C-alpha positions as CSV (number, residue, x, y, z in Angstrom):
1,M,9.1,-25.8,-2.5
2,T,6.3,-23.3,-3.0
3,E,6.6,-20.1,-5.0
4,P,7.1,-17.0,-2.8
5,F,4.0,-14.8,-2.5
6,N,3.9,-11.6,-4.6
7,I,3.1,-8.4,-2.8
8,A,2.2,-5.1,-4.7
9,L,3.0,-2.1,-2.5
10,I,1.3,1.0,-3.9
11,V,2.8,4.2,-2.6
12,G,0.8,7.4,-3.1
13,S,3.1,10.1,-1.8
14,A,3.8,13.0,-4.1
15,S,7.3,13.5,-2.5
16,A,10.3,11.3,-3.1
17,R,11.5,11.9,0.5
18,S,8.4,11.3,2.6
19,R,7.5,9.5,5.7
20,T,5.0,7.4,3.7
21,A,7.6,6.3,1.2
22,A,10.0,5.5,4.0
23,L,7.4,3.5,5.8
24,A,6.7,1.6,2.6
25,R,10.4,0.8,2.1
26,H,10.5,-0.3,5.8
27,V,7.5,-2.7,5.3
28,S,9.0,-3.9,2.0
29,E,12.3,-4.8,3.7
30,R,10.5,-6.7,6.4
31,L,8.4,-8.7,4.0
32,N,11.5,-9.5,1.8
33,Q,13.2,-10.9,4.9
34,Q,10.2,-13.2,5.3
35,G,10.5,-14.6,1.8
36,F,7.9,-12.4,0.1
37,R,8.5,-10.9,-3.3
38,V,7.6,-7.2,-3.0
39,R,7.2,-4.9,-6.0
40,I,6.7,-1.2,-5.3
41,V,4.5,1.0,-7.5
42,Q,5.5,4.6,-6.8
43,V,2.5,6.3,-8.3
44,R,4.3,9.7,-8.5
45,D,6.8,8.1,-10.9
46,L,4.1,7.1,-13.4
47,P,3.6,9.4,-16.4
48,A,1.1,12.1,-15.4
49,Q,-0.9,12.4,-18.6
50,P,-1.6,8.7,-19.1
51,L,-2.3,8.3,-15.4
52,L,-4.8,11.2,-15.4
53,H,-6.5,9.9,-18.6
54,A,-6.6,6.3,-17.3
55,D,-4.6,5.3,-20.4
56,T,-4.2,1.6,-19.5
57,Q,-2.5,1.0,-22.9
58,N,0.4,3.2,-21.8
59,E,3.4,0.9,-21.3
60,E,4.3,2.2,-17.8
61,I,0.6,2.3,-16.6
62,A,0.1,-1.2,-17.9
63,A,3.2,-2.5,-16.2
64,A,2.1,-0.9,-12.9
65,A,-1.4,-2.5,-13.3
66,A,0.3,-5.9,-14.0
67,V,2.1,-5.7,-10.7
68,V,-1.2,-5.5,-8.9
69,E,-2.8,-8.2,-11.1
70,Q,0.1,-10.6,-10.3
71,A,0.0,-9.9,-6.6
72,D,-1.3,-12.2,-3.9
73,G,-1.5,-9.3,-1.5
74,V,-1.7,-5.5,-1.9
75,I,-0.5,-2.8,0.4
76,V,-1.7,0.7,-0.2
77,A,0.4,3.3,1.6
78,S,-0.7,6.9,1.4
79,P,-0.3,10.2,3.3
80,V,-3.6,11.8,4.4
81,Y,-4.3,15.1,2.7
82,K,-7.5,17.1,3.4
83,A,-8.9,14.1,5.4
84,A,-8.5,11.6,2.6
85,C,-5.8,9.4,0.9
86,S,-3.8,11.2,-1.7
87,G,-5.2,11.9,-5.1
88,L,-2.3,9.9,-6.6
89,V,-3.6,6.8,-4.8
90,K,-7.2,7.4,-5.8
91,T,-6.3,8.2,-9.4
92,F,-4.3,4.9,-9.7
93,L,-6.9,2.8,-8.0
94,D,-9.6,4.4,-10.3
95,L,-7.8,3.1,-13.5
96,L,-7.6,-0.5,-12.3
97,P,-10.3,-2.9,-13.4
98,Q,-13.4,-3.2,-11.2
99,R,-12.3,-6.5,-9.7
100,A,-8.5,-5.7,-9.6
101,F,-8.2,-7.0,-6.0
102,Q,-10.4,-10.1,-6.4
103,G,-8.9,-13.0,-4.4
104,K,-6.3,-10.7,-2.8
105,V,-5.6,-9.7,0.7
106,V,-5.2,-5.9,1.1
107,L,-3.5,-3.8,3.8
108,P,-4.2,-0.1,4.1
109,L,-1.5,2.1,5.6
110,L,-1.9,5.8,6.2
111,T,0.4,8.5,7.6
112,G,-0.7,12.0,8.7
113,G,0.1,15.0,10.9
114,T,-2.8,14.7,13.3
115,L,-5.0,12.1,14.9
116,A,-8.0,14.0,13.4
117,H,-7.1,12.2,10.2
118,V,-7.4,8.7,11.6
119,L,-11.0,8.3,10.3
120,A,-9.7,8.5,6.7
121,L,-8.6,4.9,7.1
122,D,-12.1,3.4,7.6
123,Y,-14.3,6.1,6.1
124,G,-12.2,7.2,3.1
125,L,-9.8,4.5,2.0
126,R,-11.4,1.2,3.1
127,P,-14.6,1.7,1.0
128,V,-12.4,2.4,-2.1
129,L,-10.4,-0.8,-1.5
130,Q,-13.6,-2.8,-0.8
131,S,-15.0,-1.6,-4.2
132,L,-12.2,-3.5,-5.9
133,E,-13.6,-6.7,-4.5
134,P,-10.7,-8.2,-2.4
135,R,-11.0,-11.4,-0.6
136,H,-10.1,-9.5,2.6
137,V,-9.0,-6.1,3.7
138,V,-7.1,-6.6,7.0
139,S,-7.0,-4.1,9.8
140,G,-5.1,-1.1,8.6
141,L,-2.9,1.3,10.4
142,F,-2.7,5.1,10.7
143,L,0.7,6.4,11.9
144,L,1.4,9.9,13.0
145,D,4.2,11.6,11.1
146,Q,6.0,12.3,14.4
147,W,6.3,8.6,15.0
148,I,8.4,8.1,11.8
149,T,11.9,9.3,11.2
150,I,13.5,8.9,7.8
151,T,16.8,7.1,8.0
152,K,19.9,7.8,5.9
153,E,18.9,4.8,3.7
154,Q,15.5,6.4,3.1
155,S,13.7,3.8,5.2
156,A,11.7,4.4,8.4
157,A,12.7,4.3,12.0
158,L,9.6,4.1,14.2
159,T,9.1,5.2,17.7
160,D,8.5,2.7,20.5
161,E,4.8,3.6,20.2
162,A,4.5,2.9,16.5
163,A,6.8,-0.1,16.0
164,P,4.8,-2.8,17.8
165,R,1.6,-1.5,16.1
166,L,3.1,-1.8,12.7
167,E,4.6,-5.2,13.5
168,S,1.2,-6.5,14.6
169,I,-0.6,-5.2,11.6
170,V,2.0,-6.6,9.2
171,R,1.9,-9.9,10.9
172,G,-1.9,-10.1,10.5
173,F,-1.4,-9.3,6.8
174,V,1.3,-11.9,6.3
175,D,-0.9,-14.5,8.1
176,A,-3.9,-13.6,5.9
177,V,-1.8,-13.8,2.7
178,R,-0.4,-17.2,3.6
179,S,-3.8,-18.5,4.6
180,N,-5.3,-17.2,1.4
181,G,-2.5,-19.0,-0.5
182,E,-4.3,-22.2,0.2
183,Y,-6.8,-21.1,-2.4
184,R,-4.3,-20.3,-5.2
């Protein structure tokens, strides 16, 4: 029997109760059901000073970076603020080594209040992810806030418009991670 694949899910929402965080939990639950081992890095819970100073020797920062290092696949979930991913996500990604995503499959997920922010996926986040040298950045997904309802369990309930889109994108990510596993 093969080891389960490890997935690092980086969440860049500043709020504990956010649609982005709920979406991340939803995706994590789906992946866990499929036998993946998902570890969530809530960037907002990392100590601010070491994070902002890129203190990779800090115990919590080092542990978060290790989650990414040990992952076969990485999901980056962020709200869109001012037409870009959150500063939390960017700050965390900036402290990772230059080749932190080498050999990994990456899935970008963004949430936002208007379709005007959809370009943040390909023109803002994707170049940052590519700079970390992944094997493959799969098609990402931008979801409007209005398509996501936070459940009592702090997970996401998606509209009929959003659910099949997310399912398709996650299926593509899962297939890419499994296919990439042939190289590990």
